[in-house]
C-alpha positions as CSV (number, residue, x, y, z in Angstrom):
1,M,0.4,-5.0,-20.4
2,V,-0.3,-8.7,-20.0
3,V,3.1,-10.3,-20.1
4,A,3.9,-14.0,-19.8
5,V,6.8,-14.5,-17.5
6,N,7.7,-18.2,-16.9
7,G,4.0,-19.0,-17.6
8,A,2.6,-16.4,-15.2
9,I,0.6,-13.3,-16.1
10,V,1.9,-9.8,-15.1
11,I,-0.3,-6.7,-15.5
12,A,1.2,-3.2,-15.7
13,S,0.5,0.4,-16.9
14,Y,2.2,-0.2,-20.2
15,G,0.8,-2.4,-23.0
16,K,-0.3,-2.8,-26.6
17,E,-4.0,-1.9,-26.7
18,F,-5.6,1.2,-25.2
19,F,-8.9,3.1,-25.4
20,L,-9.1,6.9,-25.0
21,P,-12.7,7.9,-24.3
22,Y,-14.1,11.1,-25.5
23,L,-13.4,13.7,-22.8
24,V,-15.9,16.4,-24.1
25,L,-12.9,18.7,-24.1
26,C,-12.3,21.3,-26.8
27,N,-8.8,22.4,-25.5
28,N,-6.4,22.3,-28.4
29,D,-3.3,22.0,-26.3
30,A,-4.0,18.4,-25.2
31,Y,-2.0,15.6,-26.9
32,L,-1.0,12.0,-26.5
33,H,2.6,11.3,-25.6
34,I,3.6,7.8,-26.5
35,V,6.8,6.2,-25.3
36,P,8.1,2.7,-26.3
37,T,8.5,0.6,-23.2
38,T,9.6,-2.6,-24.8
39,P,13.1,-3.8,-23.8
40,Y,13.7,-5.1,-27.3
41,S,15.5,-3.0,-29.9
42,T,12.8,-3.0,-32.6
43,N,10.5,-0.6,-34.5
44,V,7.1,0.1,-33.0
45,L,4.1,0.4,-35.3
46,L,1.3,2.6,-33.8
47,T,-2.2,2.7,-35.1
48,I,-5.2,4.8,-34.0
49,K,-8.7,3.6,-35.0
50,L,-12.2,4.8,-34.7
51,L,-14.7,2.5,-33.1
52,D,-15.9,1.2,-36.4
53,N,-12.3,-0.1,-36.9
54,R,-11.4,2.6,-39.5
55,T,-7.7,3.6,-39.2
56,I,-7.3,7.4,-39.0
57,Y,-3.6,7.5,-38.0
58,T,-0.5,5.3,-38.3
59,N,3.2,5.9,-37.6
60,T,6.3,3.9,-37.0
61,I,9.0,4.9,-34.4
62,N,12.0,3.1,-33.1
63,Q,12.7,2.2,-29.5
64,S,14.5,5.5,-28.6
65,E,11.9,7.8,-30.1
66,V,8.6,9.2,-28.7
67,L,5.5,10.2,-30.6
68,N,3.1,13.1,-29.9
69,V,-0.4,13.1,-31.4
70,N,-2.6,16.2,-31.0
71,Y,-6.0,15.6,-29.4
72,S,-7.8,18.2,-31.5
73,A,-6.4,16.5,-34.7
74,L,-8.0,13.3,-33.5
75,M,-11.3,15.1,-33.0
76,D,-11.1,16.5,-36.6
77,L,-10.6,13.0,-37.9
78,N,-13.5,11.6,-35.9
79,G,-16.1,12.4,-38.4
80,G,-18.6,13.6,-35.9
81,H,-18.6,10.4,-33.9
82,Y,-17.6,11.5,-30.4
83,K,-17.0,8.3,-28.5
84,G,-13.3,7.7,-28.4
85,W,-10.3,6.1,-30.1
86,Q,-8.5,2.7,-30.1
87,I,-4.7,2.9,-29.8
88,I,-3.0,-0.2,-31.0
89,S,0.8,-0.9,-30.9
90,S,2.9,-3.7,-32.2
91,Q,5.2,-3.5,-29.0
92,A,4.7,-2.4,-25.5
93,V,4.3,1.4,-25.0
94,S,3.3,3.8,-22.3
95,V,0.6,6.3,-23.3
96,Y,0.4,9.6,-21.5
97,L,-2.3,12.3,-21.9
98,K,-0.5,15.7,-21.6
99,R,-1.1,19.4,-22.2
100,S,1.4,22.1,-23.0
101,K,1.5,23.0,-19.3
102,G,0.1,21.5,-16.1
103,D,-1.1,18.2,-14.8
104,M,-1.2,15.0,-17.0
105,T,-2.0,11.3,-16.6
106,I,-1.0,7.9,-17.9
107,L,-3.7,5.8,-19.7
108,L,-4.1,2.2,-18.7
109,P,-4.1,-0.6,-21.3
110,S,-7.4,-2.4,-21.8
111,D,-6.0,-5.6,-20.3
112,A,-5.1,-3.7,-17.0
113,L,-8.7,-2.5,-16.4
114,G,-10.8,-4.0,-13.6
115,T,-14.3,-4.2,-12.2
116,A,-14.1,-2.2,-9.0
117,Y,-12.8,1.4,-8.4
118,L,-12.7,3.8,-5.5
119,L,-12.8,7.6,-5.8
120,P,-11.5,9.5,-2.7
121,S,-13.0,12.5,-1.1
122,V,-11.0,15.5,-2.3
123,A,-11.1,19.1,-1.1
124,T,-12.6,21.5,-3.6
125,V,-10.5,24.5,-4.5
126,S,-12.3,27.7,-5.6
127,N,-15.2,26.9,-8.0
128,D,-13.7,23.6,-9.2
129,K,-16.0,20.9,-10.6
130,F,-15.2,17.2,-11.0
131,R,-16.0,15.1,-14.1
132,V,-15.8,11.3,-13.8
133,I,-15.6,9.4,-17.1
134,V,-16.4,5.7,-17.0
135,Y,-16.1,3.6,-20.1
136,A,-16.7,-0.1,-20.9
137,V,-14.6,-2.4,-23.1
138,Q,-17.2,-5.2,-23.2
139,N,-20.8,-5.2,-24.4
140,N,-23.7,-5.2,-22.0
141,T,-21.7,-4.1,-19.0
142,T,-23.7,-3.2,-15.9
143,I,-22.2,-0.4,-13.7
144,N,-23.2,0.5,-10.2
145,V,-22.4,3.8,-8.6
146,S,-22.7,4.5,-4.9
147,G,-21.6,7.0,-2.3
148,N,-22.0,10.2,-4.2
149,S,-25.0,12.0,-5.7
150,F,-23.9,13.6,-9.0
151,D,-25.3,16.8,-10.3
152,R,-25.3,15.9,-14.0
153,I,-25.1,12.6,-15.8
154,T,-24.4,12.0,-19.5
155,E,-25.1,8.5,-20.6
156,N,-24.2,7.4,-24.1
157,V,-24.0,11.0,-25.2
158,T,-27.5,11.7,-23.8
159,Q,-27.5,14.4,-21.1
160,G,-29.7,14.4,-18.1
161,N,-30.0,15.5,-14.5
162,T,-31.0,12.2,-13.0
163,G,-28.6,12.4,-10.1
164,E,-30.5,9.7,-8.2
165,K,-29.8,7.0,-10.8
166,T,-27.2,4.5,-9.6
167,T,-27.2,1.7,-12.2
168,F,-26.2,2.0,-15.8
169,I,-25.6,-0.3,-18.8
170,L,-22.9,0.4,-21.3
171,N,-21.8,-1.4,-24.5
172,R,-18.2,-1.7,-25.7
173,F,-16.5,1.7,-25.9
174,E,-19.5,3.6,-24.6
175,S,-19.0,6.2,-21.8
176,L,-20.8,7.4,-18.7
177,I,-20.0,11.0,-17.6
178,L,-20.7,12.0,-14.0
179,E,-20.3,15.6,-12.8
180,T,-20.3,17.1,-9.3
181,N,-19.3,20.2,-7.4
182,N,-18.4,18.2,-4.3
183,M,-16.2,15.1,-4.7
184,T,-16.9,12.7,-1.9
185,K,-15.9,9.1,-1.6
186,C,-17.6,7.0,-4.3
187,T,-17.4,3.4,-5.4
188,L,-17.8,2.1,-8.9
189,S,-18.4,-1.6,-9.6
190,A,-19.3,-3.5,-12.7
191,D,-19.8,-7.1,-14.0
192,G,-17.2,-6.4,-16.8
193,A,-14.0,-4.5,-17.2
194,I,-14.3,-0.7,-17.1
195,G,-11.9,2.2,-17.0
196,V,-12.2,5.5,-15.0
197,L,-10.8,9.0,-15.5
198,T,-11.3,12.1,-13.4
199,L,-11.1,15.7,-14.5
200,R,-10.9,18.7,-12.1
201,F,-11.8,22.0,-13.9
202,N,-13.6,25.3,-14.2
203,E,-16.0,25.5,-17.1
204,L,-15.3,28.4,-19.3
205,Q,-17.7,27.8,-22.2
206,S,-20.2,25.0,-22.9
207,G,-20.6,23.8,-26.5
208,A,-22.7,21.3,-28.4
209,A,-19.9,18.8,-29.1
210,C,-17.3,19.8,-26.4
211,D,-16.6,22.2,-23.6
212,V,-13.8,24.7,-23.3
213,L,-12.5,24.1,-19.8
214,D,-9.9,25.6,-17.5
215,L,-8.6,22.1,-16.9
216,K,-6.7,21.8,-13.6
217,T,-5.9,18.1,-13.3
218,I,-6.7,14.8,-15.1
219,E,-6.1,11.4,-13.6
220,T,-6.6,7.7,-14.4
221,V,-8.0,5.9,-11.4
222,P,-6.3,2.6,-10.5
223,L,-8.4,-0.5,-9.8
224,S,-9.1,-1.3,-6.2
225,S,-7.5,-4.8,-6.4
226,S,-4.1,-3.0,-6.9
227,F,-4.2,-1.2,-3.5
228,G,-1.1,-1.8,-1.3
229,K,0.2,-1.4,2.3
230,H,3.6,0.3,1.9
231,F,4.1,3.7,0.4
232,Y,7.1,6.0,0.0
233,Y,7.2,9.4,-1.6
234,R,10.0,11.9,-1.7
235,K,9.3,15.5,-2.6
236,F,11.0,17.4,-5.3
237,D,12.5,20.8,-4.5
238,Q,10.0,22.3,-6.9
239,Q,7.0,21.2,-4.9
240,A,5.5,23.9,-2.7
241,N,3.4,21.5,-0.6
242,L,2.0,18.0,-0.4
243,T,-1.4,16.7,0.7
244,L,-2.2,13.0,0.8
245,Y,-5.8,11.7,0.7
246,I,-5.8,8.2,2.2
247,T,-8.8,5.9,1.6
248,G,-9.4,2.3,2.4
249,E,-12.2,-0.2,1.8
250,E,-12.3,-1.3,5.5
251,D,-11.4,0.0,8.9
252,G,-7.7,0.0,9.8
253,E,-4.6,1.9,10.9
254,V,-1.8,3.7,9.1
255,L,1.6,4.4,10.5
256,V,3.0,7.6,9.1
257,K,6.7,8.5,9.2
258,T,8.6,11.4,7.8
259,D,12.0,12.9,8.3
260,Q,10.4,15.1,11.0
261,T,7.7,13.1,12.8
262,K,6.0,9.8,13.4
263,F,2.3,9.2,14.2
264,Q,-0.6,6.9,13.5
265,V,-4.0,7.6,11.9
266,N,-7.2,5.5,12.0
267,L,-9.2,4.8,8.9
268,T,-12.9,4.1,8.7
269,F,-14.8,2.5,5.9
270,N,-16.8,5.5,4.8
271,A,-14.2,8.3,5.1
272,T,-11.0,9.7,3.5
273,V,-8.2,11.0,5.8
274,S,-6.3,14.0,4.4
275,L,-2.8,14.8,5.7
276,D,-0.7,17.9,4.9
277,F,3.1,17.8,4.7
278,P,4.3,21.3,3.9
279,T,7.9,20.9,5.0
280,A,8.6,17.2,5.1
281,R,11.4,15.9,2.9
282,Y,9.8,12.5,2.4
283,V,6.7,10.6,3.6
284,T,6.2,6.9,4.3
285,L,3.0,5.0,5.0
286,M,2.5,1.5,6.4
287,A,-1.1,0.3,6.6
288,S,-2.7,-2.6,8.3
289,N,-5.1,-3.1,5.4
290,P,-4.7,-2.2,1.7
291,I,-5.2,1.5,1.0
292,Q,-5.3,4.1,-1.9
293,V,-3.1,7.2,-1.7
294,Y,-4.1,10.2,-3.7
295,A,-1.6,13.1,-3.8
296,T,-2.3,16.8,-4.4
297,T,0.7,19.2,-4.8
298,V,1.7,22.5,-6.3
299,I,4.7,22.8,-8.7
300,V,6.4,26.1,-8.9
301,I,7.8,27.2,-12.3
302,T,10.7,29.4,-11.1
303,E,11.2,31.4,-14.3
304,T,7.5,32.6,-14.5
305,Q,6.6,32.2,-10.8
306,E,3.5,30.2,-11.7
307,Y,2.0,27.8,-9.2
308,I,0.6,24.7,-11.0
309,L,-1.8,22.3,-9.3
310,N,-1.0,18.6,-9.8
311,D,-2.9,15.4,-8.7
312,F,-1.7,11.8,-9.0
313,F,-2.1,8.4,-7.3
314,I,1.1,7.2,-5.6
315,P,1.8,3.5,-6.5
316,S,2.5,1.3,-3.5
317,Q,5.9,-0.3,-3.1
318,E,4.2,-3.7,-3.9
319,Q,3.5,-2.3,-7.4
320,Y,7.0,-1.1,-8.3
321,V,8.2,-2.3,-11.7
322,R,10.4,-5.5,-11.8
323,C,12.8,-6.8,-14.3
324,T,12.4,-10.4,-15.5
325,M,15.1,-13.0,-16.1
326,T,15.0,-15.1,-19.3
327,S,16.0,-18.8,-19.4
328,S,19.4,-17.7,-20.8
329,C,20.0,-15.6,-17.7
330,T,19.4,-12.3,-19.5
331,E,17.7,-9.5,-17.5
332,L,14.9,-7.7,-19.3
333,C,13.6,-4.4,-17.8
334,P,10.8,-2.2,-19.1
335,L,12.1,1.1,-20.4
336,F,10.5,4.5,-19.6
337,L,13.2,7.0,-20.6
338,N,13.6,6.4,-24.3
339,G,15.9,3.5,-23.7
340,A,18.8,5.6,-22.6
341,S,20.8,4.7,-19.5
342,S,23.0,7.6,-18.6
343,F,22.2,9.1,-15.2
344,N,23.9,11.7,-13.1
345,S,23.0,12.9,-9.6
346,T,22.1,16.5,-9.4
347,D,23.8,17.0,-6.0
348,P,25.7,14.9,-3.5
349,N,22.7,15.0,-1.1
350,S,20.4,13.4,-3.6
351,F,20.4,9.9,-2.0
352,E,17.9,8.9,0.7
353,Q,17.1,5.5,2.3
354,F,14.2,4.3,4.5
355,S,13.7,1.0,6.2
356,F,10.1,-0.4,6.4
357,S,9.7,-2.4,9.6
358,D,6.8,-4.2,11.3
359,A,5.2,-3.5,14.7
360,T,8.1,-5.0,16.5
361,E,10.5,-2.7,14.6
362,S,12.1,-5.7,13.0
363,L,13.6,-5.0,9.6
364,G,11.2,-5.7,6.7
365,F,12.9,-4.2,3.6
366,N,14.8,-1.1,2.5
367,V,13.6,1.5,0.0
368,S,16.1,3.9,-1.5
369,S,15.6,7.1,-3.6
370,E,17.9,9.3,-5.6
371,I,17.3,12.5,-7.5
372,I,19.0,12.3,-10.9
373,S,19.2,14.1,-14.2
374,H,19.1,12.7,-17.7
375,Y,20.9,14.0,-20.7
376,L,17.8,13.5,-22.9
377,Y,15.5,15.7,-20.9
378,N,16.2,19.5,-20.7
379,K,16.0,20.6,-17.0
380,D,13.6,17.8,-16.1
381,I,14.4,16.1,-12.9
382,I,13.9,12.4,-12.4
383,M,13.6,10.5,-9.1
384,K,14.4,6.8,-9.0
385,I,13.0,4.8,-6.1
386,W,14.1,1.2,-5.7
387,T,14.3,-1.8,-3.4
388,N,16.5,-4.8,-3.9
389,S,14.2,-6.3,-6.5
390,S,12.0,-3.5,-7.9
391,F,12.0,0.2,-9.0
392,I,9.9,3.1,-10.1
393,Y,10.5,6.5,-11.6
394,F,8.9,9.9,-10.9
395,M,9.5,12.8,-13.2
396,C,9.2,16.5,-12.4
397,E,9.0,18.7,-15.6
398,I,10.0,22.0,-14.1
399,N,9.3,24.1,-17.2
400,T,5.8,22.7,-17.7
401,G,4.9,22.4,-14.0
402,R,4.0,18.7,-13.5
403,V,5.1,15.7,-11.6
404,F,4.0,12.1,-12.2
405,P,5.0,8.4,-12.0
406,L,6.3,7.0,-15.2
407,G,4.8,3.5,-14.8
408,M,3.9,0.8,-12.3
409,R,2.5,-2.7,-12.0
410,L,-1.2,-3.3,-11.3
411,S,-1.1,-6.8,-9.8
412,K,-4.0,-8.1,-7.7
413,L,-2.8,-8.0,-4.1
414,Y,-3.9,-9.1,-0.6
415,R,-7.6,-9.9,-0.4
416,A,-7.9,-9.6,-4.2
417,C,-5.0,-12.0,-4.7
418,V,-5.6,-15.7,-5.5
419,P,-2.9,-18.1,-4.2
420,D,-1.1,-19.9,-7.0
421,I,1.5,-22.2,-5.5
422,V,3.5,-23.6,-8.4
423,A,6.6,-25.7,-8.8
424,N,9.8,-24.2,-7.3
425,G,7.8,-21.1,-6.2
426,G,7.5,-19.6,-9.7
427,L,11.2,-18.9,-10.2
428,G,10.8,-15.1,-10.5
429,D,7.5,-15.1,-12.3
430,G,6.7,-11.6,-10.8
431,I,3.5,-12.9,-9.1
432,D,2.5,-12.9,-5.5
433,N,2.2,-16.7,-5.4
434,D,1.4,-16.9,-1.7
435,C,-0.7,-13.7,-1.4
436,D,1.4,-12.1,1.4
437,G,1.9,-8.8,-0.4
438,Q,5.4,-9.7,-1.3
439,I,6.6,-10.8,-4.7
440,D,9.4,-13.3,-5.4
441,E,10.7,-12.8,-1.8
442,E,12.1,-16.3,-1.3
443,N,15.4,-17.9,-2.4
444,I,15.5,-21.5,-3.5
445,N,17.4,-22.8,-0.5
446,M,14.9,-25.0,1.4
447,K,14.6,-22.2,4.1
448,D,11.7,-20.0,5.3
449,D,13.2,-16.7,4.1
450,D,10.1,-14.6,4.8
451,G,9.1,-16.1,8.1
452,D,5.7,-17.4,7.2
453,T,6.4,-21.1,8.0
454,R,6.4,-22.0,4.3
455,I,9.5,-22.9,2.3
456,D,10.4,-21.7,-1.2
457,E,6.7,-20.9,-2.1
458,D,7.3,-17.6,-3.9
459,T,10.9,-17.6,-5.2
460,N,13.0,-15.3,-7.3
461,F,15.2,-16.4,-10.3
462,I,18.9,-16.5,-9.7
463,C,21.4,-17.6,-12.3
464,T,23.7,-20.3,-10.9
465,P,26.3,-22.5,-12.5
466,V,23.6,-25.2,-12.9
467,D,21.6,-22.9,-15.2
468,I,24.5,-22.5,-17.6
469,T,24.8,-25.3,-20.2
470,P,28.4,-26.7,-20.2
471,V,30.4,-26.5,-23.4
472,R,32.9,-29.3,-24.0
473,T,35.6,-29.0,-26.6
474,L,38.6,-31.2,-27.6
475,P,42.0,-30.0,-26.3
476,T,44.1,-28.0,-28.8
477,V,47.9,-27.9,-29.3
478,A,49.8,-25.4,-27.2
479,K,46.7,-24.4,-25.4
480,K,47.2,-21.3,-23.2
481,K,46.5,-21.4,-19.5
482,R,43.5,-19.3,-18.3
483,A,41.5,-18.8,-15.2
484,P,38.7,-21.3,-14.6
485,T,35.2,-20.0,-15.7
486,L,31.7,-21.1,-14.8
487,L,31.7,-23.2,-17.9
488,D,34.6,-25.2,-16.4
489,I,32.9,-25.5,-13.0
490,A,29.4,-26.3,-14.2
491,I,29.9,-30.0,-15.1
492,D,27.7,-32.8,-14.2
493,E,28.2,-34.4,-10.7
494,Q,28.3,-37.9,-12.1
495,D,30.9,-37.0,-14.7
496,S,33.0,-35.3,-12.1
497,T,33.3,-38.4,-9.9
498,M,34.7,-40.7,-12.6
499,P,37.9,-38.8,-13.3
500,L,38.5,-38.6,-9.5
501,I,38.3,-42.4,-9.1
502,A,40.6,-42.9,-12.1
503,V,43.2,-40.5,-10.6
504,V,43.1,-42.3,-7.2
505,L,43.5,-45.7,-8.8
506,S,46.4,-44.5,-11.0
507,L,48.2,-43.1,-8.0
508,T,47.7,-46.3,-6.0
509,V,49.1,-48.5,-8.9
510,A,52.0,-46.2,-9.4
511,I,53.0,-46.2,-5.7
512,F,52.6,-50.0,-5.5
513,A,54.9,-50.4,-8.5
514,V,57.5,-48.2,-7.0
515,F,57.5,-50.2,-3.8
516,A,57.6,-53.5,-5.7
517,V,60.7,-52.4,-7.7
518,I,62.5,-51.2,-4.6
519,S,61.7,-54.4,-2.8
520,I,63.1,-56.5,-5.7
521,F,66.3,-54.6,-5.8
522,M,66.7,-54.9,-2.1
523,F,66.2,-58.7,-2.2
524,L,68.7,-59.1,-5.0
525,E,71.2,-57.0,-3.1
526,L,70.7,-59.2,0.0
527,L,71.3,-62.4,-2.0
528,S,74.5,-61.0,-3.5
529,R,75.9,-60.1,-0.1
530,R,75.2,-63.6,1.4
531,K,77.0,-65.3,-1.5
532,Q,80.0,-63.0,-1.1
533,I,80.3,-63.9,2.6
534,R,80.3,-67.7,1.9
535,N,83.1,-67.4,-0.7
536,T,85.4,-65.5,1.6
537,K,88.3,-67.7,3.0
538,I,90.1,-66.9,6.3
539,R,93.9,-67.5,6.1
540,P,96.2,-67.6,9.1
541,F,98.8,-64.9,9.5
542,V,102.4,-66.1,8.8
543,S,105.1,-63.9,9.9
């Protein structure tokens, strides 16, 4: 969602306008799961349209409700035009593409799409195939594909086997489908905004309009400009294993720390490094250059002893969600859990904390995590990860066998970042104003808080007495005494010096008057005694 915060632009995984491309998927258990993310208590109007702007579905839900829309029902309403659907909301929402069981993904809003993407090399399991769906949101968009030779290409619903072709032109809401049996590192670049999804599957039956697939995983690929350097992930008890695929766009090093070990890996431009963590409780990564981290794991459904494959991209710490502060000192946070706020830890050992530090082992920042439960979700486990200024949720649905992040920011970081030094450092605008990978890290105190030789260049917003407008009222009769409040303290400096001068002058005059009165009385007493001495006659003693 593009959100204006103190005049700045913040991009995130939730928003108001989305496009769901046609997935060439016949499976009738897929559905859209739409959750209001707006912090405001208001009704949300949802509309789904065809590409010719015809409305085929509309509904209104409140902030605490969710909406499920069946994918096969959308296909039935499509009228034979298999290109995709526009999803429009009156307020910010998160849109997830789910199935009755297994992996799922979050759709990115149209304003959060970019022009450059990176697909990692991923190990193939059994006879898996990979389908990459690229879609445009602008007319005459040129797309370049490099790094992988795809086995089948479907361009604008026209199939072909031209695996050597690397340049394609798409109009608004048109799609390019690339398929391969071997997913190696691949880059996608365009001269306009595009979106990218990946499907891992076994093909069961091919059809004229869609395919029946044994769909393993489905993922939305984040744009390359959102890559970060600091990553933290803590495993759920339901995860049987964890494999991380680490890919960068340039050579670099990654420091890996777990609760069991510590080591360093080297990255090269044209390769993906895979790391297995079968028994580690948590994993942290600290990279010298921005990287992408793709996770593969297996969720065990205890009741049925099913092992469900899950893939997801781990958001970097730099892309955790942040609350914003309004001018009236009210904190607004995006909601991901139906607006409810009641949490309970599942066990006393649910809390973990890790400190990210630099090469000299000096403290950078702390990241904490806690496994919690929520009364609105039956047997689902939620993990909250947070720093002192940001947070993110991961959910593990133990009955449906999936784990996924609920939402994240997609800010342009590091080499993709453009410095934007503004007055007072932005005052909590949620932007990396100085392009150092940190957001709102400074306090307004005329000090170099982050050690980069600059002062107050990327500041947070803190409510102080100066921010609160003073309210002055006339004194009332028999007014009760009360403790002083911020309203009493937050008065103008000039107004506060005048009563002080008046008090000092009043005390000085009073003291002078007292001394004057005492001096007058003492002078009169002295005159009286002298007169009395002069009038006294001394008579001789006569016996």
